[in-house]
N, C-alpha and C positions, 0 to 999 in steps of 0.2 A: 314813039315815048319810049322803050325798050336801048335803044341807044342813048338816050337823055342819061337815062339810071346808069349804064354801063360806065359813061362818063364820069359822072359824079362821083363813083367809085375809085376811080382810075385817076383821079385830082386829090383823092382822098389820100390813097397810097401813098401817092406821090410826098405829099406834105407829110405822110407820118417819116417817110424814108430821110425825107431831109429834116425833119426837127430831131429823128436819132441821130443823124450824123453830125448837126451842128452840137448837138448837145457831149458826143463823144471827142469833135474838135476841141469844144471849150474845156472838157475836161483835164484835156492834157495843156497845161500850159508853161514855158520855159522864160524865164523873165530876167534882166541885169537889173540890180539896184547897187547903190552906194550910201554908206553912212552918211554923206554929205556931199555937194556938189560945187562949195567954194572951199579953195583949202589953202593952205599958208605953201613958200615956197620949199619948203624944210618939214612939213608936218607929213605923216601918217596917217591913212588912210585904208578901208577895207572895201572891197566890189566882191559882191556877192551873184553867181549865177545860181538859180534856184531852177528845179523841174520840179512841179506838181501835179499831180493824176493819181486815177483810182491804183493803179498799177506801176509802180516803179523797178521791178525786178528788172525788164527790160530794157534796161536804159543801157547805152553803149555811146563810146567813141565821143568822149566830149574833147571838142576841140577849142581852146582858149583864143582870147584875140591877142594880136601883137604888142599890147600896150606900148605902143610909139610914146615917147613923152616922158615914160615912167620907168621907175628901178622896181623890180619884184624882191621884196623882201623876204616874203613867206608865202605859201603858195605850189600846187594847190591845196586847199584843206578842205578836205570832204567831211560831210555829217549827214545823217538822216535823219528822217523820224517817223513813224507812221499811227492813225490814229483810228477810231472805229465808231461813228456815229450814226445811231440808229440803224444798226446793222451793215452800214456800208463803209467800206475799208478805203480809205485816204494816206497816201503818203508823200513825201517830198523829198530831194537829194539835194542839197546845197555845196557847189565849190568856192570857197573863198582866196580870197587874196589880200596880204597886206603890200602895199605898195607906195613911192615915196616920189614924187614930180621930180623931175630932172632940168626943169626950165620951165621959167615965167611967159604965162598966155594962156588960151584955151585951145583945150585939147577933147578930142574923141576917142573915149573907148569902144573899139569897132564891136562888133556881133561875134557873139560866140555860139556855138551850134553844137546839135548833140543829135542820136537817131533814138530810136523809140520806136519797137513794134514794124519796123520797115519803113517807119517819119524819119524826115529828119525836120528838127525844129530849132529856131532861131530867135538871137535876144534883139532887142532894140538897141539901138547904138546909144550914150551914154555920154554926154556933155560934159566936160569938168574945169573948171576956170578957175587957173592957178596964179595967183598974188603974191605981192613980193613979202618975205617976211626976215626974219633974223635968225642966225644961226643958233642952232641948240648949244649951251651951255653946260659945260663938263661933261665930254662925252666920253663915253665908255668901250672897252673892246669889246662887249657884248654883243657878236653878231648885228653888231651897226644901230644900236639901240642904246638909248643911255636910260640912267636909273628914272628917270622922270618920264621918259616914254613908255617902260614898263610898266609903270605905276598906273601909267592912264590905260592900258590892256588889260593889266592882272590884277583885281585888287578885290578885299572882302569890305562887305557893308554889314553894320551891324543895325538890327530895325528891331524895335519894341514896339509891341501892338497900344501901349497908351506910353504916356510920358509923363502923367499925374498919376499920384493913386493913394489911395487909404493904406492905413499902417496894416498891413498884414494880407493885403490885396495881390492876388495874383497879377505879374507883368512877365508875358512872354516876350522874351529877344532870339530873334532866331539870326543868324549869322549866314551867308550866302556869298559864294564865291564866284564873281564875275570876267571873265577873259573872253579875249578877240586870237589868244594865241595859243597855240599847240601844249598841253603840260602834261608832266606825270605824275606820279603819286607825291602828292604835298603830304611834306612830314610837321608837325608842331611844334613849334618853338614857344611860346609861351603862352598858356589858358589866361584867360581873363581872370579878373578878381572882384570877387561878387562882395564886399564890405560892405556891410549892412545889410545884407538881404541875407535869407537863407534859399538857396538853392537845389533845384532836383530837375537832373539833367530828364530831357524831352526824346522818348523815342527807345534806347540808343540809334541813331544812323548807323547803318550797317554797309552801303555802300555810297558813293557820291554818282550820283546821276545828273545829268547835264539838260538842258532843254533852252530853244532859243527863245530869246527874249530883249524887250529896250529896257533901256536905262538912262533917262534924261535925252531920249531921242537918236542915242546909237543902239548898235544891233549888237547881243553880245551872247553867250554860253553861258548860263547860270545854274549854280548847283546849291542847294541847300547842304550845309556842312555841317551846322552846329544849331539843336534848339534848345532853350534853357529858359526854365520857369522859376521865377522869383517873385521870394515874399518879403516885401519890405520889414525890419526889426523894428528900426527906429527912425522918424520924423527928420525933416529938413531935404536938403539937395544931396540924393546918392549919387555915386559916379561906376561908372562899370568900365574896367580899363580896357585895351582893344585886345584882341586875338589875335598873334601872330604865328603865320605858317610860312614857312620853307617850300617855295613855288620853284620845282626844276621848270623852266622853259625852253622849249624847243626850238629854233630859231633857225632862221638861213643863214650858212657860215657865211661872212663877210669875206669876199673876194680880196686877196694879198698882192695884186701883181698883177701886173699886164698880159701875163703869159697867154699863147692862146689857147693852150689845154686845160689851163685854169678857166679860163672864159668860157671852154666847151664843157668842163665837168661839172660848174656851175649853174648849170643850168636845171631848171626846176625840173624836167623831168626825171634826171638823179636822185633829187631829194640832198644833196649835201647841206647835213643841218648840224649842230651843237646842242648842247642842253645850258643853261647857264641858271643858276641859282637863283632865285631874288625870294626877298623878304616882303611877303602881302602882309598891312598891318589894316587891322578895322579902326572905325570909328568912335571914338568916346561917346558912353549914352549917360546922359543924365535924368533922373527922373527926379518929379519934385513929391514927395510923400507928405500927405496931409495927416493930423492927427483922427482918431475916429471921435463922434460927438461924446462929449462930456455924461451923458445921462444914463448912463452904464449900470444894468443892474448888478447887484451884490452878486451874482453866481455866476456872472461873466468873467472870464478866465483868458480871452486874445483869443479866440476862434474868429476866423474872418473866412464867409463861403457863405455855401449853401450846403446845408445839414439837414439828415432826420437823425432822431433819438430814441433809442429801444432800451426799455429796462426789464428785464424778466428774473425769476428763481427758481430752481429745478424742483424746492419742496416746500410745503408749508405746515407739514403735519411731523416733526422730527421729536428726537428724546435729546435729554443734556447730554455736551461731548460728543453730538452728532453735527457734523458739517453740514454747511449751507453752500450752495455757491449761488451769488449775486452776479448778473453779466450785465453790463452797459455796454450795448451797442452804438457806436456813432458812424453814421457814412453819408456819402455827400461829395461835394467839392469843393477845395479850399485848401488850407494849410495843417490838414491831418499831421504833419510828421510835430507838428509845435504845439497841437491840441494839447493841453494838461487834464488829466484826468479827474472827473468828479469827483468829488468826496462824498459818499451817502454817512447820513448821519444813525447811528447805531443805539436801540435802546440800551438800559442797562443791563447787564448781564449778559453781553453779547460780547464776544473777542474777533477781532478782526486782522488780519494776516495782508503781507504787502501783496497786490494786484499784479497776475499775470496780464501783460497785453501783448496783443498781436494784432499787426497791421497789416492789410493788404492793398497795397498802393498799386493805381493804374496811371503810370505817367504818357497818358495822350497829351495833346494839343490842352485840355483843361486838366490840372492833376485831383486825382479824384481817388474813392476805394473806400476803405472800412476800417474803423479802429474798434476791435474788441477787447474789456475789459475785464477780467474775471477778479471777482474778490471773494476767497474763503472765509466763513464766518460762522463760528463756532458757539451755541448756546451754553451758557455754563450753568444757569437758572431756570426753571419753570414756569410756564405760566401761560399767559395770552398776551404776546408781544406785536409791535407795530412796529414797521420800517417806515419812516418818513419818505415821501416823496421824494425822487432824486431828481433836482434840475442841471440843466444844460441849456447855456444861453451865447448864441454867436450874433455878430452883427453880421447881416446882408447887403453887400454893396451896390446890388441893383435896385433894392425897396430903401434903401440908406437909414435903415432903422435894426433896433435889436430884436431879437426875436427869443422868445424863453419856450421851451420845451421839457414839458414834466412828468415823471414817469408816475405811476397808482400807487398807493399804498399798499404795504405790501402786510396782510395780517397772518401769524405763526405761530401754531400752535406746539408749545415745546412742552412735552410729558416729563415726567422725573424719569431717569433713566435707573438702571439696574445698578444698587451702589456694588461696593467693593464686597471682598470677603469679610462677615459679620464673627465678632468672637462668639467663641462655642460655647455652646451651654453650659451651664453650671448641673457640676454630674463627679463621678468619679471617672478620673482617668482607667484606660487601658491599661491592666496590669497581668503576668501571668501569674497564672494562682495555683498552686502545690497543695493539692489534699493529697498528699503520703502518708498519713498518720504524722505528720512532723510540724505539725503546726503547737503541738508541747512538745518540750524538751527537758528531759530530767536535769538538775543541778549537779554540776562536774565539781568534784571536788579538790583530785590529786593530778596527778602527771598532765599539769600543764604545758604546753608547747607554745611559748607564747612568743614572738617577735615584735622590736620595736616599729611602729608603724611610721613610715618616711612622711615628713611635714609636706601637709596639702600644700602647692602652691595657689596661692588664691587667685593671683594675676595673671591670666594667661596672655600670652602673645596677640592673640585676635582682640582683646582689650585694649592692649595700646594703637593697634593700628583702628579700629572704630573710634576714639577718641579722639586721634590725629587725622584721619581720613575728611570728615567735616571740614577741619581747620586749612587745610590747600583745595579741599572744594571749595569753598567761601570764598579763597582768594583767586582762584580760577576763576569765578561767577563774577566778582567784583572788576577784574583785569580786562574781562572780555566786554560786563557792561560799560566800562569806562571807553573801551577801542570802541564797541558802537555808537556809544552818544560821541564821540570825536568824530568818525566819520560819517554820521546822518546829519550832524552841526557842520561838516566841513565837506559840500559836495566836491568839489575839486580833488581835495584828497580820497574819497571813496571814487571817484572817477578815474584816479592815479592808479588805486588798489586793486581795480578789475577791469584793468584796461586790456590786460594781454589773456586773460578769459575769455571778455567780450570777443579778441580778435579772434581765438581759437574757436568759435562758436560759429564764426563768419565764413574762416578758410574751411570749416568743415562743408558747409552749405555751398561753398566755391568747388569743394572736391567731389561731391557728387554731381552737380553742373558739367564737370569735367566726363566725368566717366559717361553721362549722357551725353557727353559729343555737342552740348549746349554752350559753345563758346562766347555766346554774347553775355547770357546769365552769367558765366563764370569771369569773363574780364568784370561785368558790374560788380559782383558778389566780392573778387579782390580788393578792389577798389575801394569800395566799402571797407573791408577788413583793415585796408593800411590807412585809409582817411580816417574811420572810426579811433583805430588806435593813438595816431597821433593827435586827434583831437582830447581824448581823454588823458594821454600821458601828460600831453603838453600842457593841458589848461585850455584848450581853445573853444572859444562856443562854436557850433555849429554854424550859424548864422555871418560868423567872422571867420570861416577856415580859408585858408587857402595853400596851397602847396609851397608857394614862395614864403608864405607867412612862417608853417612848420617846419621849411628846412632853412631858415632864420634863425629862430630859436633852437634848434638842433645844434647848429655851428656855436651858438652862444651859449651853449652847455657843455661845450668844446668835445662835442661825440666826433669821434673821426672822420677826415675828408670823403677818404674813401667810401664810408658806409654812408655818408648825404649823399655821395653821386650815386649812390647803386638805390636809394630811396627814391631820387630823383626820375632815373631811369626806368623805373618799376612804376610810377604813376604816370610819366608819360606815354609808356607801353601801354596801360591801360585805356588810358584818353584816346590815343592811337587807335587800338583793338575796336572802337566804338563803330568808326565809320572804313575801315580797313579791310579788302577782300575775306572772306569768309577762310578760304585755304592758306591766305598768308599769315594767319594765325593760330589756326588750331593745329599745325605741325608743330609750332613752337609752345604750344601751351602746358603739356606736361614739364617742361624743364625751367618754363615764367612760373610753374607755382613754387615747384622748389626752392626755386631763388627769392620768393618771396616769404616762404616760409621763413626761410634761413634768416633773412634780413630782419623779420620782426624779431626772430628770437636774439637774433646780436644786439639790436636795436635797443630790444627791453634789460638785457645782461648790461649794456653800456651804459644805460639811463639809470639802471637801480644802483650802480656800481657809485656812479658819481653822485648818487645823492646821501649815499651813508657816508660819502668823504664829508 
């Protein structure tokens, strides 16, 4: 009986050791894959050798196959990835090659091998069928690649989360860079144009991070390079123009002769490469924008999204001429920057001043945040007053209906304030009284010592000043009132007059971010200052603004070409800094700030001078 129990435990231990060993062996895998097994005679394709396991740090001595029947164009290119799932760490290392067949027929890519933790792992051979093809046209000396072939291996794809939307509804466009080749830091060639949209940058992205993924059945390294939230401002078919990048592609240098030394040093071990500039261009996105339903309430002012609304006052018991703050708060997700401020209706005897607006925008995947509007109200007459409820209506795209939010009515007790200085009480004025027995004097009959008294000047200088000053004051008031009415009736003129002041405020915020070494917000505020100035000064609507449109208007207004080029460079630098490495942009930030301030000042002087002519 004891022997049977011992044998039972012995077999259980053996089974446990076998399972653990099998799990360890299965955890480490070394596989060979290709993006396609049937290729044309002149086609390029990629071969991947991927090692996967819980620990890839001990990987060494990778030995590639001979690639008989193929010509190596690039490789080995190494990439790695690491992930943690439920506390378990796993990773992979991939060695990739770009090859081209040298003949027609059936070929086999032999096994590759690699060492890991004292063990040698081998891949399975891969069979490739090479069929007859036509030579590629328009070959260029770009390391053996034509422009067409580079376009198949390096490109940008623009994707929208929806291609049909309602007026004012958010559409998120994402730009991704796909590559099979090694590339260096891309530079922006041309930004997309969002005509008919109000655009809000999502992120912004600070660095380009590549991940392995599939696109149309082929394996690529993929990185998200730009994301933007668009809010349509008009209906119909709207287009987003392509986003263009200049991508430096690192390719294996093409052999120039039959020299044996050239053959030797062209081996992949020495990595003889060259960099080729390639212009990557995204696709055009077309979006169908439908109008909102026609049954909109009277209080609807174009808000689209999902919002909350609250109104409150800071006091309900005041005296005349004492100010009250009415605060309207709108929060939620949607086109917050395009929201029109609700107008409260005030009772008779109340005076209202221009509102102060504060915006806190969260630029995540869905644009959200809060908009606070403060009205300063001054009651001029006493009594029990009531501010009627304030209504805010928005359209919710999810429920497809208009929603009206209403604040409560505010009852205010206005007491009569203290009046100004009252007139003095009737009575005698204060005088110096002398009672030195001089109240009665004797009449003098001789020895008169009289002098002729000078004539009194009845009209003093201050009299003329008091007469003329109100006249000039009235003229000044009339001129100011006419100018104010002219600006109020001409929004574009008012924006033109206040453009430089608004830009200066933005530059102050950018300088604070720079002092805190917050380069992301620094470049964001700097671009907002420049773009906002150009919008106001050139009369461009925010939803229709593009840097190309602004530059074209500057040229039409005969601004110096050198100044226009400096504006373009600043705009491109701000956009590039959104996803460039932080160290690359922070070092030049102070000089870049000074240059931006100088450009805005020179631009303002140039535009004002031409307007006066």
